[in-house]
N, C-alpha and C positions, 0 to 999 in steps of 0.2 A: 553556456548554451550559445550556439552560433546563430540561432534563429528562434523566434518566438512570436506567438500571436497574442500573448497576454501574460499575466502573472497570477499564480495561485498562492495566496497568503494564508499561512496556518499559524495559530498560536503555539508558542514553544512548549506549552504545558498540555497541549491537546493532541497527543501522538495518535490516538485512535482516529480522530477526525482527519489528520494528515494522511494516514494510511488508507482510509476510505477514499481520499481525494486523489491518490496516486494515479489510478487509471483515468480519472477525469482530467487530470493535468496532462496526461499523454494525449487524450482525446482532443484537448484544446491546444496542444502543442505549446504548453506554458510551463515554465519551471515552478517548482515548489520552493518558496522562501519562508523563513520563520520570522515571527515578530513577537515582541513583548505585548502584553495585554493593552497597555496604554501608550506605547511609544514604539515607533519603528526604529531599530538601531541604525546608526549612521551608515554602516557598511551595507546593510540591506537596502536602505533608501538609495544609496549610490548605485547599487545593482539595478534596482527598479528604474531609475532614471536612465541608466545605460541602455536598458532594453527598450524603453520608450523612445529614446533619442536615435537609436541605431536601426530599428526595424520598422518598416512601413506597415501600417495596418494594425499596430498594437494600440489598443484603446481601452482594454478592460482589465481590471483587477478583481479577482474573485476572493472574497473574504470567507473562509471556511469556519463555520461555527458561530455561536451566538455572542452576545455582548459580554458575557462572562469570560469569554476566551479572547475576543478581539473587540475592544470597546469603540465607542463613537469617537474617542480621541484619535484613534488610528485613522478612522474614516476621514476626520477633519484634517489630519496631517497630510493625507494623500491629496485631498482637494487643494489644500493650500500650496503644496510644493509642486504638484504636477499640473495644476490648472485644468487642462482639458483631459479628463479621465472619466471613464465609466466604471462605476464600482457596483458590484453585485454581491450581496451576501447570500450564502447558501447555508442554512441552519435549520434546526428543528428544536423541539422541546427537550430532547436528550440526544445522546450519541447514536441511538438506534434510528431515530427520526432523521437526524442529520445525514446519516449514511444513505438512507433511501432517497432523500431529497437530492443528494449528490448524484446518485445513480440515475435519477429521473431527468437529469440535465444531459444525459448521454443518449445518442441514437444507438440502440442495441438491437436493431431489427435484423442484423446479420451476425450477431454474436451468439455463440453456442454455449460458452462456459460462464460460470459464475462461482464465486467463492464466498462462503459464510464463515465468519469468525465470531468468537464470543466477545462480549463487551469489555472484558477485562483480560483478553488474550492478546495483548499487544505484541508480544514476542512472536507468537504464531502468525499473527497478521503481517509482521515485518518479513517473515520468511517467505510468505506467498506473494507479497506485493510486487516484486519484480516479475514473477510469472504472470500475474494478472495484468500488469502493464504491457508485457509482451503480447498477450492475447487480446488486449483491449477489453478485458473481462471485468465486470463490476465486483466490488468487495462489499458485502452486506454485513453489517454489524448487528448481531442478534442477541437478545436476552438469553440467558442460559437455558430457561425452561421452555422456550418456544418462540416462534416468529410473532411479531406484532401484526395487527390487522393490515397495516400499510405494507408490510413486507410480504404478506400473503398475496395482497393485491398485485404487488410488483411481479411476483413469479407467475401469477395467473395471467397477467397482461402481456408479459414479454415471452411470447410463445416460441421464439427462436432458441431460447435457453433450454437446453435438454440435458446438460451435464453439469451437475453441481457438486463441488467438493466442500465438505465441512472440515475446517482446519482446527485441529486440537482435540483433546480428549473430553470425556463426559464431565469432567470437573469444570470445564468452561462452556461446553456446548452439549446439552443433553440430547439423548436419542429422539426426544420429542421434536426437536428442531428438524431432524432428518425426515421424520414422519410428516411434519407440516409441509416441507418442501415437496415431498412425494405427492401429497394430497392436492397440492396446488396444480399439478399437471392434470389430475382427473377433473378439476374444476374449470379447466380451460374449455373454450368453445370447441377446440379441436381434440379435446380429451387426450392430450399428449403425455406420453410417459416421460418422466424426468428421472434420469439415472442419478442417484444420490450416493456418494461415497464419503467415508471418513478417512482423513489423512492425519494420523497421529502416532506418537511413539510413547515410550514410558516417561519421557520428559521432553522439554521443548527443544533440546538439542537433537534428540532422535527424530522429533517431528521435522526439524530443519533438514535432517539428512533425507527423510522421505520426500520432502519437497524438492530437494536438489536432484533426486532421481527422476523427477517429472520433467526436467528440462531435456531438450534435444541434445543428447550427449555426443552426437556425431559431428556437431558443427559449432560448439562453443569456442569463443576466442578469448573471453575474459571471465574472471571469477572475482567477486568482491568479498572481502573479509571485513566484518564490522563487529563492534561490541554487541553482546547478546541482551543487555538490559536486565539480566536476571536479578542483580542486586539493586539496580537503580534504573527504572524505566526511562528516565530522562536521557540515558545514554543512547537510546534508540534514535534520538534526534540526529546523530551523526549519519545514520544510514538511511534516514527518510528521503533525503534528496537523491541519494544514490539509487534508490529503488526505481527511479525514473529511467535509469539506464537499461533496465530489463535484463541484467546479467544475473546468473546464479549467485546467491548471497549466502555466505557461510557466517553463522553467528557464533561468536565465542570471545570471551574476555581473557580468562587465564588458561583455559584448556578447551579442547574439542574432543568429542567422543569418537570411538573407532567407527561407528556408523557414518559419521560425517566424513572421516578420512576415506572410507571405502567409496562413498558417493562422489567425493572429489576425484578420487583415483579413476573412477569410471568415466569421468568427464575428460580428464587430461590424458587418458591412456592413448588415445589416437589423435590428440590435438596439441598444438602449441598454444598455450594459454598465457595471458597476462594476469598477474595477481595484483589486484588493486586494493590497497588498504585504505579504509575510510575512518578518519579520526585517530586519535592517540589512545594509549592505554591498553593496547592489545598485546598479550604476552608473547615474548619472543619464541617460546616453545611452540605456539600455534603456527607462527610463520615458518619455523624450521620444519615442522611436520608436513606442512603443505608443500614447501619447496622440495623436500625429499621425494615427493611423489613424481617430480619431473626428471629425476635422475635415472 
């Protein structure tokens, strides 16, 4: 990152918190960096120091999540090594509460879109994170069976949000969540209609394909390919930082589905795009299939 106003620090095992924080990090013009629970790795601390030393006005590090994710040992390490630093923790009693508290840190008065993901739908959330970053749209993490009271209040209060996409199937986000969002519009002072849509496929790769179709296919210059985390959600760590770029992100480890190939083809059909691989362990067949679309 060649410029920054701060740093957003996420626990390496709290992927959902990090995905919720992606639009917030864009809002704060701050990179997302990962930390161990009790210690900041040397390479991460060196990057934090580089940012603080090179850019004027950088003074805040945001700790995303509670002490079970990022302990006070990390807080103390930052104070000891950076001396003059403002540290703000954004957390809640659970991942749902944390996501709303992150959203409440953003000025959404002119934002029309929002995305709702299930609390255990990390792969779906990773697919939509770049689009949310591009639109400066919040990502709300919801319990499967319905919005929390704080989440309902969020939608009632942010009257500019009139278009909400629920990401993933009913196994992760029940229809009740969609009804709750819809009803929040009727409970607003302005009695605003909220358009609520579900974006999902038969599996997470098909959901990824449908999200790829939501990008502006006429002007994309870059496509990211990253591991899908299907077998190990920790693999999503590789693509978390890349979500900040706001580029369409293809998720696949050993293979991708025809729906994804078609979605990518629609993007590259009239454009010259760069393919950016994030992390290792992505099957050669995936790269070959994507590259063949350019021929």
